[in-house]
Every structure is written in structure tokens, then in C-alpha cells.
LOROLO-169402 format. One record per residue: residue number from 1; residue in three letters; chain; y, x, z of N, C-alpha, C in turn. Coordinates in steps of 0.02 Angstrom, whole numbers, plus 32768, in hexadecimal, padded with zeros to 4 digits. Layout:
<pts>
NUM, ALA, A, Y, X, Z, Y, X, Z, Y, X, Z
...
</pts>
This chain:
<pts>
1, MET, A, 3D18, A69A, 95D0, 3D26, A6A0, 9618, 3D4A, A6E1, 9627
2, THR, A, 3D82, A6E0, 9649, 3DA5, A71C, 965B, 3D89, A737, 969C
3, SER, A, 3D9D, A775, 96AC, 3D83, A794, 96E9, 3D97, A76E, 9727
4, HIS, A, 3DCE, A747, 9725, 3DE6, A726, 9761, 3DC7, A6E0, 976A
5, ASP, A, 3D9B, A6CC, 973E, 3D7A, A68B, 9744, 3D41, A68C, 9776
6, ARG, A, 3D2C, A6C6, 978C, 3CF6, A6CC, 97BD, 3D03, A709, 97E7
7, PRO, A, 3CE9, A70C, 9824, 3CF6, A745, 984F, 3CDB, A786, 9832
8, SER, A, 3CFC, A7BD, 9843, 3CEC, A7FD, 9824, 3CDF, A833, 9859
9, VAL, A, 3CB0, A85E, 9849, 3CA2, A89A, 986F, 3CA9, A8D4, 983E
10, GLN, A, 3CCB, A90A, 9854, 3CD7, A942, 9827, 3CC7, A983, 984B
11, VAL, A, 3CA7, A9B1, 9827, 3C99, A9F3, 9843, 3CBE, AA28, 981A
12, ILE, A, 3CDE, AA56, 983E, 3CFE, AA8F, 981F, 3CD2, AACB, 982D
13, SER, A, 3CB0, AAE3, 97FA, 3C7D, AB17, 97FF, 3C97, AB58, 97E2
14, ALA, A, 3C93, AB8E, 9807, 3CAC, ABCE, 97ED, 3C86, ABE2, 97AF
15, HIS, A, 3C44, ABDC, 97B2, 3C19, ABF1, 977A, 3BEE, ABB7, 9763
16, SER, A, 3BD0, ABBE, 972A, 3BAD, AB86, 970C, 3B6B, AB74, 972E
17, GLY, A, 3B55, AB9C, 975F, 3B18, AB8A, 9783, 3B24, AB72, 97C9
18, ASP, A, 3B5F, AB80, 97E5, 3B6A, AB73, 982C, 3B60, AB29, 983E
19, PHE, A, 3B79, AAFC, 9815, 3B74, AAB5, 9824, 3B2C, AA9D, 9828
20, VAL, A, 3AFF, AABE, 9803, 3AB9, AAA9, 9802, 3A97, AAB8, 9845
21, TRP, A, 3A9C, AAF7, 985A, 3A79, AB0C, 9897, 3A95, AAE9, 98D5
22, ARG, A, 3AD6, AAE4, 98D9, 3AF6, AAD3, 9919, 3B0A, AA8A, 991F
23, ALA, A, 3B12, AA67, 98E7, 3B29, AA21, 98EB, 3B03, A9F4, 98BB
24, GLY, A, 3ACE, AA0C, 989D, 3AAA, A9E4, 986C, 3A90, A9A2, 9888
25, GLY, A, 3A7A, A9A4, 98C7, 3A61, A967, 98E6, 3A97, A933, 98EF
26, ALA, A, 3AD1, A949, 9907, 3B09, A91B, 9910, 3B1E, A8FC, 98CE
27, LEU, A, 3B21, A925, 9899, 3B37, A90B, 9858, 3B05, A8D8, 983D
28, ALA, A, 3AC4, A8E7, 9843, 3A92, A8B8, 982B, 3A93, A878, 9854
29, LEU, A, 3A9D, A87E, 9895, 3A9E, A844, 98C1, 3AD7, A814, 98AE
30, TYR, A, 3B13, A831, 98A4, 3B4C, A807, 9894, 3B4A, A7ED, 984C
31, ALA, A, 3B2C, A812, 981F, 3B22, A7F8, 97DC, 3AF6, A7BB, 97DD
32, GLU, A, 3AC1, A7BC, 9806, 3A94, A783, 980B, 3AB7, A747, 982C
33, ARG, A, 3AEA, A754, 9854, 3B10, A71E, 9874, 3B46, A702, 9847
34, GLY, A, 3B4B, A71C, 980A, 3B7A, A702, 97DA, 3BBE, A723, 97DA
35, HIS, A, 3BC6, A75B, 97FD, 3C06, A77E, 97FE, 3C0F, A7A5, 97BD
36, ASP, A, 3C4D, A7B3, 97AE, 3C60, A7E0, 9778, 3C5B, A826, 9794
37, VAL, A, 3C28, A84C, 9781, 3C1B, A88E, 979D, 3C2F, A8C3, 976B
38, ARG, A, 3C5B, A8EF, 9780, 3C77, A921, 9752, 3C71, A967, 976F
39, ILE, A, 3C65, A996, 9742, 3C5F, A9DD, 9754, 3C93, AA04, 972C
40, VAL, A, 3CB9, AA2F, 974F, 3CE6, AA5D, 972D, 3CCE, AAA4, 973C
41, CYS, A, 3CB7, AAC7, 9709, 3CA1, AB0D, 9710, 3CDB, AB3A, 96FD
42, LEU, A, 3CF2, AB62, 972D, 3D2B, AB8D, 971F, 3D17, ABC8, 96F2
43, SER, A, 3CD8, ABDD, 96F5, 3CC0, AC11, 96C9, 3C77, AC02, 96B7
44, TYR, A, 3C5D, AC25, 9686, 3C17, AC1E, 9673, 3BE9, AC48, 96A0
45, GLY, A, 3C06, AC75, 96C7, 3BDC, ACA3, 96ED, 3BB9, ACD5, 96BF
46, GLU, A, 3BDD, ACE9, 968B, 3BBD, AD10, 9656, 3BAF, AD59, 9667
47, ARG, A, 3BD3, AD74, 9698, 3BC9, ADBB, 96A8, 3B9D, ADC4, 96E6
48, GLY, A, 3BB5, ADAB, 971E, 3B91, ADB9, 975C, 3B5E, AD85, 9770
49, GLU, A, 3B5F, AD4B, 9750, 3B34, AD13, 9765, 3AFB, AD06, 9735
50, SER, A, 3AEB, AD37, 970A, 3AB9, AD2B, 96D6, 3A88, AD66, 96D1
51, PRO, A, 3A69, AD79, 9708, 3A3E, ADB5, 9706, 3A04, ADAE, 96D5
52, GLY, A, 39E9, AD71, 96D0, 39B0, AD68, 96A2, 39C4, AD75, 965A
53, LEU, A, 3A01, AD62, 9647, 3A17, AD6B, 9602, 3A23, ADB4, 95F2
54, TRP, A, 3A3D, ADDA, 9621, 3A4F, AE1F, 9613, 3A13, AE4E, 9611
55, ARG, A, 39D8, AE34, 961E, 399B, AE5B, 9612, 3985, AE57, 95C9
56, THR, A, 39A5, AE2C, 95A2, 3996, AE25, 955B, 39B9, AE5B, 9533
57, PRO, A, 3995, AE83, 950C, 39B6, AEB7, 94E4, 39EA, AE99, 94B5
58, GLY, A, 3A24, AEBB, 94B1, 3A58, AEA6, 9484, 3A83, AE6C, 949D
59, MET, A, 3A7A, AE58, 94DC, 3AA2, AE21, 94F7, 3AEC, AE32, 94F5
60, THR, A, 3B15, AE00, 94E5, 3B5E, AE07, 94E4, 3B7D, ADD3, 9511
61, VAL, A, 3BBD, ADDC, 9521, 3BE1, ADAC, 954A, 3BE2, AD68, 9529
62, ASP, A, 3BF1, AD66, 94E8, 3BF4, AD26, 94C5, 3BB0, AD03, 94C4
63, ALA, A, 3B7B, AD29, 94BB, 3B38, AD0B, 94BB, 3B26, ACF1, 9501
64, ALA, A, 3B3B, AD17, 9534, 3B2E, AD01, 9579, 3B53, ACC0, 9587
65, LYS, A, 3B92, ACBC, 9571, 3BB8, AC7F, 957B, 3B96, AC43, 955A
66, ALA, A, 3B7F, AC4D, 951D, 3B5F, AC16, 94F9, 3B20, ABFF, 951B
67, ALA, A, 3AF8, AC2F, 9533, 3ABA, AC1E, 9556, 3AC8, ABF9, 9597
68, ARG, A, 3AF9, AC12, 95BB, 3B0A, ABF2, 95FB, 3B27, ABAC, 95F1
69, ARG, A, 3B4D, ABA3, 95BC, 3B67, AB61, 95AD, 3B2D, AB30, 959F
70, ASP, A, 3AFD, AB46, 9577, 3AC4, AB1B, 9567, 3A9D, AB09, 95A6
71, GLU, A, 3A92, AB39, 95D2, 3A6E, AB2C, 9610, 3A94, AAF9, 963C
72, ALA, A, 3AD5, AB05, 9644, 3AFD, AADA, 966F, 3B02, AA93, 9654
73, GLU, A, 3B08, AA8C, 9612, 3B0B, AA4A, 95F4, 3AC9, AA24, 95FF
74, ALA, A, 3A91, AA48, 95F8, 3A50, AA28, 9605, 3A49, AA14, 964E
75, ALA, A, 3A60, AA3F, 967B, 3A5D, AA30, 96C2, 3A89, A9F4, 96D4
76, ALA, A, 3AC6, A9F2, 96B9, 3AF3, A9B9, 96C5, 3AD4, A978, 96AD
77, ALA, A, 3AB5, A97A, 9673, 3A94, A93E, 9658, 3A5C, A928, 9686
78, ALA, A, 3A36, A957, 96A1, 3A00, A945, 96CF, 3A1A, A924, 970E
79, LEU, A, 3A56, A937, 9722, 3A74, A91B, 975F, 3A9A, A8DA, 9752
80, GLY, A, 3AA8, A8CB, 9713, 3ACF, A890, 9702, 3B1A, A89B, 9706
81, ALA, A, 3B30, A8D9, 96FA, 3B77, A8EB, 9701, 3B95, A901, 96BF
82, ARG, A, 3BD8, A8FD, 96BC, 3BFD, A918, 9683, 3C16, A95E, 9696
83, ILE, A, 3C1B, A98A, 9665, 3C2D, A9D0, 9675, 3C63, A9E9, 9646
84, THR, A, 3C90, AA11, 9662, 3CC6, AA31, 963D, 3CC7, AA7B, 964E
85, PHE, A, 3CD3, AAA5, 961C, 3CD5, AAEE, 9626, 3D1C, AB07, 9618
86, LEU, A, 3D39, AB2C, 9647, 3D7C, AB46, 963D, 3D7D, AB8F, 9626
87, ASP, A, 3D46, ABB3, 962E, 3D3F, ABF7, 9613, 3D77, AC25, 962B
88, LEU, A, 3D7F, AC2B, 966D, 3DB5, AC53, 968A, 3DA0, AC99, 969D
89, GLY, A, 3D63, ACAD, 9689, 3D4D, ACF1, 9697, 3D1E, ACF5, 96D3
90, ASP, A, 3CF7, AD2A, 96D5, 3CC3, AD31, 9707, 3CBE, AD7A, 971D
91, TYR, A, 3CBC, AD83, 975E, 3CB7, ADC7, 977B, 3CEA, ADF6, 975B
92, PRO, A, 3D2C, ADEA, 9764, 3D46, ADB8, 9793, 3D5D, AD78, 9771
93, LEU, A, 3D5E, AD42, 9798, 3D7D, AD03, 9785, 3DC7, AD08, 9796
94, ARG, A, 3DF2, AD00, 9763, 3E3A, AD04, 976E, 3E5A, ACC2, 9758
95, ILE, A, 3E7B, ACA0, 9786, 3E98, AC5F, 9777, 3EE4, AC65, 9775
96, ASP, A, 3F00, AC66, 9739, 3F48, AC6B, 9732, 3F67, AC25, 9732
97, ASP, A, 3FA9, AC21, 9725, 3FCC, ABE1, 9728, 3FAF, ABAF, 96F5
98, ASP, A, 3F9F, ABC8, 96BA, 3F82, AB9C, 9688, 3F3E, AB82, 969E
99, GLY, A, 3F16, ABAE, 96BA, 3ED4, AB98, 96D3, 3EDB, AB65, 970A
100, LEU, A, 3F0B, AB70, 9737, 3F16, AB40, 976D, 3F2B, AAFC, 9751
101, SER, A, 3F57, AAFD, 9720, 3F6D, AABE, 9702, 3F33, AA98, 96E2
102, ARG, A, 3F04, AABC, 96C6, 3ECA, AA9C, 96A8, 3E9E, AA7C, 96DD
103, ILE, A, 3E98, AA9D, 9716, 3E71, AA80, 974D, 3E94, AA41, 9767
104, VAL, A, 3ED6, AA45, 976F, 3EFC, AA0B, 9786, 3EF1, A9D0, 9757
105, ALA, A, 3EF3, A9DD, 9716, 3EEA, A9A8, 96E5, 3EA5, A988, 96EB
106, GLU, A, 3E72, A9B1, 96F7, 3E2F, A996, 9700, 3E2B, A96A, 973E
107, ILE, A, 3E4B, A97F, 9775, 3E49, A959, 97B2, 3E6F, A917, 97AA
108, ARG, A, 3EA9, A91A, 978A, 3ECF, A8DC, 977F, 3EA9, A8AB, 9753
109, ASP, A, 3E86, A8C5, 9722, 3E61, A899, 96F5, 3E27, A878, 9719
110, ALA, A, 3E07, A89C, 9746, 3DCE, A880, 976B, 3DE3, A855, 97A6
111, ALA, A, 3E1C, A867, 97C5, 3E32, A845, 9803, 3DF8, A83E, 9834
112, PRO, A, 3DDB, A875, 9849, 3D9E, A871, 9871, 3DAA, A859, 98B8
113, GLU, A, 3D78, A837, 98D3, 3D78, A827, 991A, 3D65, A864, 9943
114, VAL, A, 3D3C, A88F, 9926, 3D24, A8CB, 9948, 3D24, A905, 9917
115, LEU, A, 3D3B, A93F, 992F, 3D36, A97D, 990A, 3D04, A9AB, 992D
116, LEU, A, 3CD7, A9C8, 9907, 3CA7, A9F8, 9921, 3CB6, AA3D, 9905
117, THR, A, 3CB5, AA70, 9930, 3CC1, AAB4, 9918, 3CA6, AAE7, 9949
118, HIS, A, 3CB9, AB26, 993E, 3C9F, AB5E, 9964, 3CC1, AB65, 99A8
119, VAL, A, 3CA5, AB90, 99D1, 3CC4, ABA1, 9A11, 3D01, ABCD, 9A05
120, ALA, A, 3D2A, ABD3, 9A39, 3D68, ABF8, 9A33, 3D5D, AC44, 9A31
121, ASN, A, 3D29, AC5C, 9A52, 3D20, ACA4, 9A59, 3CD8, ACB8, 9A4E
122, ASP, A, 3CC9, ACD0, 9A13, 3C87, ACEA, 9A03, 3C8D, AD34, 99F5
123, PRO, A, 3C7C, AD60, 9A25, 3C86, ADA8, 9A1A, 3C5A, ADC5, 99E3
124, TYR, A, 3C27, ADA1, 99CE, 3BFB, ADB9, 999A, 3C13, ADA8, 9954
125, ASN, A, 3C3D, AD75, 994F, 3C52, AD5E, 990D, 3C98, AD41, 9911
126, ARG, A, 3CCA, AD6A, 9901, 3D0F, AD54, 9908, 3D22, AD21, 98D3
127, ASP, A, 3CFA, AD1B, 989D, 3D07, ACE4, 986E, 3D03, ACA1, 9891
128, HIS, A, 3CD6, AC9B, 98C2, 3CCF, AC5C, 98E7, 3D0E, AC4E, 9910
129, ASP, A, 3D2C, AC82, 992D, 3D6A, AC79, 9953, 3DA2, AC60, 9924
130, ALA, A, 3DA4, AC7E, 98E9, 3DD8, AC6A, 98B8, 3DD0, AC20, 98A5
131, ALA, A, 3D92, AC0A, 989D, 3D85, ABC4, 988C, 3D9A, AB96, 98C5
132, HIS, A, 3D8C, ABAA, 9903, 3DA0, AB82, 993D, 3DEC, AB7B, 9940
133, GLU, A, 3E0F, ABB3, 993B, 3E58, ABB1, 993F, 3E75, AB89, 9906
134, ALA, A, 3E5A, AB91, 98CA, 3E74, AB6C, 9891, 3E68, AB20, 989A
135, THR, A, 3E30, AB0E, 98B8, 3E22, AAC7, 98C3, 3E56, AAA8, 98F3
136, LEU, A, 3E64, AACB, 992A, 3E94, AAB0, 995A, 3EDA, AAAE, 993C
137, LEU, A, 3EEC, AAE3, 9917, 3F2F, AAE3, 98F8, 3F35, AAAE, 98C2
138, ALA, A, 3F01, AAA7, 9899, 3F03, AA74, 9864, 3F05, AA2E, 9882
139, ARG, A, 3EE0, AA23, 98B9, 3EE3, A9E3, 98DC, 3F2A, A9D4, 98F2
140, GLN, A, 3F4B, AA06, 990E, 3F91, A9FE, 9925, 3FBF, A9EC, 98EC
141, VAL, A, 3FB9, AA11, 98B5, 3FE5, AA04, 987B, 3FD6, A9BF, 985D
142, ALA, A, 3F96, A9AE, 985B, 3F82, A96D, 983E, 3F9C, A932, 9866
143, GLN, A, 3FAF, A93E, 98A5, 3FCC, A909, 98D0, 4017, A901, 98C5
144, ALA, A, 4037, A931, 98A4, 4080, A931, 989F, 4099, A8FE, 986C
145, ALA, A, 40C3, A8D1, 9883, 40DD, A89C, 9856, 4105, A8BA, 981D
146, GLY, A, 4125, A8F4, 9828, 414F, A912, 97F5, 412A, A93E, 97C4
147, HIS, A, 40E9, A945, 97CB, 40C3, A96E, 979C, 40AA, A943, 9762
148, ASP, A, 40BC, A955, 9726, 40A5, A932, 96EA, 40A9, A8E7, 96F2
149, PRO, A, 40E4, A8CA, 96EC, 40ED, A882, 96F5, 40C3, A856, 96C6
150, SER, A, 40A5, A874, 9693, 407C, A84C, 9665, 4038, A83B, 9683
151, THR, A, 4026, A85B, 96BB, 3FE7, A84B, 96DD, 3FF5, A83B, 9726
152, PRO, A, 3FCF, A80D, 9743, 3FDC, A7F9, 9788, 3FC3, A82D, 97BA
153, PRO, A, 3FE6, A835, 97F2, 3FCD, A861, 9827, 3F8F, A844, 9847
154, ILE, A, 3F66, A871, 9863, 3F29, A85C, 9887, 3F3A, A84C, 98CF
155, GLY, A, 3F09, A832, 98F3, 3F10, A826, 993A, 3F00, A864, 9962
156, ALA, A, 3ED6, A85C, 9995, 3EC5, A894, 99C1, 3E79, A89B, 99C6
157, PRO, A, 3E59, A8B3, 9990, 3E10, A8B8, 9993, 3DF9, A8EB, 99C7
158, GLN, A, 3DC2, A8DB, 99E8, 3DA3, A90C, 9A14, 3D8B, A947, 99EA
159, VAL, A, 3D8C, A982, 9A06, 3D70, A9BE, 99E7, 3D34, A9D4, 9A10
160, LEU, A, 3CFA, A9D6, 99F1, 3CBE, A9ED, 9A13, 3CA9, AA30, 99F6
161, GLN, A, 3CA1, AA61, 9A22, 3C89, AAA2, 9A0F, 3C3C, AAA1, 9A0F
162, PHE, A, 3C1E, AAB4, 99D7, 3BD5, AAB5, 99D6, 3BBB, AAF8, 99F0
163, GLU, A, 3B7B, AAFA, 99FE, 3B5E, AB32, 9A22, 3B5B, AB71, 99F6
164, PRO, A, 3B76, ABA9, 9A0F, 3B71, ABE8, 99EA, 3B2B, AC07, 99F2
165, HIS, A, 3B1E, AC3A, 99CB, 3ADB, AC58, 99CA, 3ACB, AC79, 9A0D
166, GLN, A, 3AFD, AC97, 9A2D, 3AF2, ACB7, 9A6E, 3B24, AC99, 9AA0
167, PRO, A, 3B15, AC60, 9ABC, 3B46, AC3A, 9AE2, 3B62, AC5D, 9B1F
168, GLU, A, 3B39, AC83, 9B42, 3B51, ACA2, 9B80, 3B8B, ACD2, 9B72
169, GLN, A, 3B86, ACF8, 9B3B, 3BBB, AD28, 9B2C, 3BF9, AD06, 9B11
170, CYS, A, 3BF4, ACC8, 9B00, 3C2D, ACA3, 9AE3, 3C4E, AC74, 9B16
171, GLY, A, 3C36, AC75, 9B54, 3C52, AC49, 9B87, 3C46, AC00, 9B79
172, PHE, A, 3C10, ABF1, 9B56, 3C02, ABAC, 9B43, 3BE1, AB87, 9B7D
173, VAL, A, 3C02, AB52, 9B95, 3BE7, AB29, 9BCC, 3BE4, AAE1, 9BB2
174, PRO, A, 3BAA, AACB, 9B9C, 3BA6, AA88, 9B7E, 3BB3, AA50, 9BB0
175, ASN, A, 3BD8, AA1D, 9B9B, 3BE0, A9E1, 9BC4, 3BCC, A9A2, 9B9E
176, LEU, A, 3BA7, A9AC, 9B68, 3B89, A975, 9B43, 3B47, A98E, 9B26
177, LEU, A, 3B11, A96A, 9B35, 3AD0, A976, 9B16, 3AC0, A939, 9AEC
178, LEU, A, 3AC1, A942, 9AAB, 3ABB, A90B, 9A7B, 3A72, A903, 9A66
179, ASP, A, 3A57, A8C8, 9A70, 3A12, A8B9, 9A5C, 3A0E, A8B5, 9A10
180, ILE, A, 39E9, A8E3, 99F1, 39E1, A8E2, 99A9, 3998, A8D6, 9995
181, THR, A, 3971, A8BF, 99C5, 392A, A8B3, 99B8, 391D, A887, 997B
182, PRO, A, 3942, A84F, 9973, 3933, A823, 9939, 3940, A842, 98F5
183, VAL, A, 3969, A877, 98F3, 397C, A894, 98B3, 3967, A8DD, 98AC
184, PHE, A, 393E, A8F4, 98DB, 392F, A93C, 98D9, 390D, A951, 9899
185, GLU, A, 38E2, A927, 987D, 38C1, A93A, 983F, 38F3, A943, 9806
186, ARG, A, 3929, A91D, 9807, 395D, A927, 97D5, 3980, A96A, 97E0
187, LYS, A, 398C, A97B, 981F, 39AA, A9BC, 982D, 397B, A9F4, 9817
188, ARG, A, 393B, A9EC, 9826, 390A, AA1F, 9813, 390A, AA28, 97C6
189, LYS, A, 390C, A9F1, 97A2, 390E, A9F5, 9759, 394C, AA1A, 9741
190, ALA, A, 3985, AA0C, 9761, 39C3, AA2E, 974F, 39BE, AA79, 975E
191, MET, A, 39A2, AA8A, 9798, 399B, AAD1, 97A9, 396F, AAF5, 9777
192, GLU, A, 393C, AAD4, 975F, 390E, AAF4, 972F, 392F, AAFF, 96EB
193, CYS, A, 3968, AADF, 96DF, 398E, AAEC, 96A1, 39B0, AB30, 96A3
194, MET, A, 39B9, AB4D, 96DE, 39E3, AB88, 96E5, 39B9, ABC8, 96DF
195, GLY, A, 39A2, ABD5, 96A2, 3975, AC0D, 9696, 3992, AC51, 96A6
196, ALA, A, 39D4, AC59, 96A0, 39F4, AC99, 96AE, 39F1, ACAB, 96F8
197, GLN, A, 39E4, AC79, 9723, 39DF, AC85, 976B, 39A0, AC63, 9787
198, SER, A, 396B, AC68, 9763, 392D, AC44, 9777, 3913, AC5A, 97BA
199, HIS, A, 3926, AC96, 97D1, 390F, ACAE, 9812, 392A, AC84, 984C
200, LEU, A, 395C, AC5B, 983F, 397A, AC33, 9875, 3959, ABF0, 987F
201, VAL, A, 392F, ABDA, 9851, 3912, AB97, 9856, 38EB, AB8F, 9897
202, GLN, A, 38BE, ABBD, 98A6, 3896, ABB7, 98E2, 38C0, ABBD, 9921
203, TYR, A, 38F2, ABE9, 991F, 391E, ABF2, 995A, 393F, ABB0, 996C
204, TYR, A, 395C, AB8D, 993A, 3980, AB50, 994A, 3952, AB14, 9954
205, THR, A, 3915, AB19, 993C, 38E3, AAE6, 994E, 38D2, AAED, 9997
206, ASP, A, 38C7, AB2A, 99AE, 38B7, AB36, 99F5, 38F2, AB23, 9A22
207, LEU, A, 392F, AB34, 9A0C, 396A, AB24, 9A34, 3971, AAD9, 9A3D
208, GLY, A, 3964, AAB3, 9A08, 3967, AA6A, 9A0D, 3937, AA4F, 9A41
209, LEU, A, 38FC, AA6C, 9A45, 38CB, AA57, 9A77, 38E3, AA68, 9ABE
210, ARG, A, 38FF, AAA3, 9AC7, 3918, AAB6, 9B0A, 3951, AA89, 9B20
211, ARG, A, 397F, AA7B, 9AF3, 39B6, AA4E, 9B04, 399D, AA07, 9B10
212, GLY, A, 3967, A9F4, 9AEE, 394A, A9B2, 9AFB, 392E, A9AD, 9B41
213, VAL, A, 390C, A9E1, 9B58, 38F3, A9E2, 9B9D, 392D, A9DC, 9BCE
214, GLN, A, 3962, AA01, 9BC1, 399C, A9FE, 9BEE, 39BD, A9B9, 9BED
215, ALA, A, 39BE, A999, 9BB3, 39DB, A956, 9BAF, 39B5, A925, 9BDC
216, VAL, A, 3973, A929, 9BDB, 394B, A8FD, 9C07, 3959, A90D, 9C50
217, ARG, A, 395C, A94C, 9C61, 3968, A961, 9CA6, 39AE, A94F, 9CBF
218, ASN, A, 39DB, A942, 9C90, 3A1F, A92D, 9CA3, 3A29, A8E2, 9C9E
219, GLY, A, 39F3, A8BD, 9CA1, 39F7, A875, 9CA4, 39EB, A850, 9C64
220, GLY, A, 39DC, A874, 9C2F, 39CF, A854, 9BEF, 398B, A831, 9BEF
221, ASP, A, 3982, A806, 9BBD, 3944, A7E2, 9BB7, 390A, A813, 9BAC
222, ARG, A, 38D0, A802, 9BC8, 3897, A82F, 9BC4, 387C, A834, 9B7D
223, SER, A, 3893, A809, 9B50, 387D, A80D, 9B0A, 38A0, A845, 9AE4
224, ILE, A, 38D4, A863, 9B01, 38F8, A899, 9ADE, 38CB, A8D6, 9AD7
225, VAL, A, 38C7, A8EF, 9A9A, 38A0, A92C, 9A8C, 38CE, A965, 9A76
226, GLN, A, 38FD, A955, 9A49, 392C, A988, 9A30, 3973, A973, 9A3E
227, ALA, A, 399D, A9A4, 9A4C, 39E4, A997, 9A59, 3A0E, A9D1, 9A3F
228, GLU, A, 3A4E, A9C5, 9A35, 3A80, A9F8, 9A26, 3AB3, A9F9, 9A5E
229, ALA, A, 3ACE, AA35, 9A6C, 3AFE, AA3E, 9AA2, 3B45, AA47, 9A86
230, TYR, A, 3B75, AA27, 9AA8, 3BBB, AA2A, 9A94, 3BE8, AA33, 9AD2
231, GLN, A, 3C22, AA51, 9AC6, 3C54, AA58, 9AFB, 3C96, AA3A, 9AE2
232, ARG, A, 3CB0, AA09, 9B07, 3CEF, A9E9, 9AF4, 3D2B, AA16, 9AFF
233, VAL, A, 3D5B, AA11, 9AD4, 3D9B, AA35, 9ADD, 3DCB, AA0B, 9B06
234, PHE, A, 3DCB, A9C9, 9AFB, 3DFB, A99D, 9B1B, 3DD7, A96E, 9B4C
235, PRO, A, 3DFB, A953, 9B7D, 3DDA, A925, 9BAC, 3DC8, A8E3, 9B8A
236, ILE, A, 3D95, A8C3, 9BA4, 3D85, A87F, 9B8D, 3DAA, A84E, 9BBA
237, VAL, A, 3DB8, A813, 9BA0, 3DDF, A7E1, 9BC3, 3DB3, A7A4, 9BD0
238, GLY, A, 3DB5, A78A, 9C0C, 3D8E, A750, 9C1C, 3DA7, A72E, 9C5B
239, ASP, A, 3D83, A6F9, 9C6F, 3D98, A6D5, 9CAB, 3D62, A6D5, 9CE1
240, VAL, A, 3D30, A702, 9CD9, 3CFB, A709, 9D0B, 3CF1, A753, 9D18
241, LEU, A, 3CD8, A763, 9D54, 3CC5, A7A7, 9D65, 3C7C, A7B1, 9D53
242, ARG, A, 3C6F, A7E1, 9D27, 3C29, A7F0, 9D15, 3C24, A837, 9CFA
</pts>
């Protein structure tokens, strides 16, 4: 089965842990619905995103990369997703023309209906901004008929920005609260794979509960317990006002 035989959801994650905390529920939900769920990690998060590892005496960058790769692969498996690592550097993440071409190739191969990525402006972590910009630029290039004629151009996938760690400072205003109650235990299992950032497990468990409360208060079914928040980049199209 090729990637185009079933609908696809793809996440472009700056670091190897970001997709777990911020979009793990969405990925598990769509994997259970039979979608082709793919993760592209632009870096391993080996320098700034691995505090637990750097408390180990004798830790090196290569060892941190290997540990983060193992964690992310286990988390992806728990969510039912496929994962690719581009190893473009961490703190700072630098995406050159070759790196951008690799992202474009991943997007064309997946032909996603939806792309998930970071917000445009995170003053605490500019790697996230780089990932956002690269996602939009790669989406644009992947749509171009004249780019790499050996692969077909994609359509116009929606881009959803997932919730940053400190949303108010990032100008994050969610317009989608996604019910992840049926798959939250899978997300929890994936989060527990991320030993280098184990301090975040409880934070994102609590955040899921808060967003679940908000989902109910915004008209969602009262059975909702956990949710994830997203902000669309592009308008949605329909024939009804809602």
C-alpha cells in the first residue's frame, strides 16, 4: 500500500519530543481511524530539549541524539505513527536549501490532508518559529507543478498550529478543540517514553484536562474529558454558517 492509498496526516516537529506533547492525541486518533500518520522530526532536540540526559556524567551530543531517537521511535509506535528524522541541528535549528528540499520530499510522499506544526512566533524557542516557516514554505513548494516532475504536486492541506508551552506569549488563539478522550491513554503511554523530558508528562496531562473542560463548555459532548487545542492557518470551506 502506498501513502496515497489512504488519507494522511503529517506533523512537522522541530524537536523529537514536540509532536508527543502537543499533537500526540491527534496522531493516535487518526491512526485508529486508519489514516497514514507520519511524523517528521527536524532535529533530535539533542542540546536544548534533553535536560534529563545532560545530567548524566559524560553525556555527548551523539549519545543524546541516539537516546532521543530511541525515545521518539517508541513514542511514535505507541501512537501508531511512522517517524522520520532529518537531523538538522538543535539550538539552533538551521534549515538550509537542502533541508527544505528534504521536507518538501517528505510532504510530497505523504500527500497529507492536514499538516500539524508549531506556531509562527514563540519568543521562548525560535527553533519552533523556524519549523513553522519551513512547513509553510515546503507546503508552497510541494504544490508547485514545476518542482521535481518525478513526483506529483500536493493539493492544499490545512495547516494546524498545535499549542505551545506558553500560549499567551505566543499569540496562540485556538479555534479547534479536538476530543482526544478515546485515545488519551495512548498519548499518555507515548509521553512516558520521553524520559529526557519526563517533567512535562504531568503538565500535558493537566493541560489535556483543562482543554477538555473548555471543549464541553464550547458545545462539545459532555463525555469529553481530554482535548488538544489547535489554531488553523487557512480558512475552512463549507456551505453552512457554524
